[in-house]
SEZAFI-198115 format. One record per atom (N, C-alpha, C, O): residue in one letter; x negated, y, z. Coordinates in steps of 0.05 Angstrom, whole numbers, plus 5000, padded with zeros to 4 digits. Atoms other than C-alpha are relative to their C-alpha. Layout:
REM SEZAFI-198115
aXYZ;...
REM end
This chain:
REM SEZAFI-198115
m500750015028;m520705315684;m498350244993;m499050474999;k501849785007;k515005725656;k500350054970;k500249864954;l499649935027;l516106095591;l497750184990;l498050424988;w502349855009;w509306305567;w499850014970;w500649824957;d500349995029;d507906545497;d497349914991;d496749914967;y502650115005;y500906265501;y499649765018;y500649765041;k500650234983;k498605595527;k497350055014;k495350085001;i502449974984;i493605675583;i499749775019;i501749645025;k500550224982;k490405175629;k501450065027;k501550295035;p498649954975;p494205075695;p498450145022;p499550305037;k501649884979;k488405305739;k498550254990;k496750345003;w501349765011;w486405895694;w500450245017;w502650285027;k499949744985;k484906555729;k498750224984;k496750174971;p501249775015;p483607235698;p497250075011;p496650035035;t502749934992;t476407475699;t499350294996;t497150375004;n500649715004;n476908205679;n502750155002;n504850035001;p497649844997;p481908785686;p502149964978;p504549954983;t498250045022;t484908685617;t501549745002;t503949734998;a498750264997;a486307955630;a501950005024;a504049885023;w498249984977;w489308115699;w502550144992;w504750054999;i497749855008;i494008625668;i501849824983;i504349814987;w498550185017;w496208135614;w501449785017;w503849735013;y499050224984;y497107575665;y502350105018;y504449975020;l497949904982;l501107995715;l502550094985;l504750034993;e497649925016;e505608295661;e501649754991;e504049764992;r498650255009;r507207595634;r501549875023;r503849795020;k498750124977;k508607315703;k502550155008;k504650035013;i497849844991;i513107895723;i502350004979;i504649974986;n498049985021;n516707955656;n501649744997;n503949744989;y498650265002;y518407205656;y501249915027;y502249695029;g498750074974;g520707225729;g498549795016;g499749665034;d501650204986;d515106775753;d498350145021;d495950205017;w501449854979;w513207115819;w498449815018;w496949915035;k501450204983;k510506475850;k497050024996;k495950034974;g502950005000;g503206515868;g498750274995;g496350294993;l501149735004;l502407265857;l498950115026;l500150085047;n501349884976;n497707615905;n500850295002;n500250454983;p499149724998;p500808265930;p497850204999;p498250424988;k502249805001;k494008605938;k499050044971;k498450274964;i500849985029;i492108455865;i502150154985;i501550324968;l497949855013;l498908695842;l499950305006;l500250464988;k500249724992;k498009345881;k497750134985;k498050364977;k502349895013;k491209445850;k500650084971;k499650284961;y499549965028;y493909405779;y502850124994;y503550164971;q497349925004;q501009665789;q500450244981;q502250254966;n499749765017;n499910345755;n499349954971;n499950114954;r500950065028;r497010005693;r501949804987;r501649744963;l498150195012;l502709505683;l502150134984;l503250344993;r497849895017;r507609635627;r502549835006;r502849614994;l497650154992;l514209425658;l502450184996;l502250434997;d497549845003;d521409645646;d500850095028;d499949995048;p499249894974;p524710055702;p501149805020;p500649835044;g498950204982;g528409455730;g497849835013;g497949775037;k502250164989;k522009055738;k498350165019;k497250065038;k501449834981;k518709655771;k501450015027;k500150015048;l498550014975;l524209655823;l499649745014;l499449735039;l500550264988;l523208915834;l497249995013;l496849885034;l502849994990;l515709045843;l499950165026;l498650085045;k499949844976;k517209585895;k501249835023;k500249845045;a498850174979;a521809105933;a498149785009;a498149705032;y502050204994;y516408575929;y497950115020;y497249985039;f501949874982;f511409055962;f501250055027;f499950015047;d498649954975;d516509246015;d500249745016;d499949745040;q499750254986;q517708516031;q497449905013;q497449795035;y502650094990;y510308366040;y498550225015;y496250175024;g501249794984;g508709026074;g497450114987;g495650205002;v502449905014;v503609236021;v500350304995;v502450394985;r499949705003;r502009986021;r497850084982;r497550324976;
REM end
């Protein structure tokens, strides 16, 4: 189940850094990790506004996929 606060098209992809940050924050905050690219997450990780628990999940996600 996807709980988005905006309706977006199913195949929509971000086209700029601001859109990527919004998209990643929404996916992570709603627990929708499916389809996330670890390399893109790593690129924007320092700019994401996440609570401490979500940051720990993100670290575990990187460890699982071997992203440095």
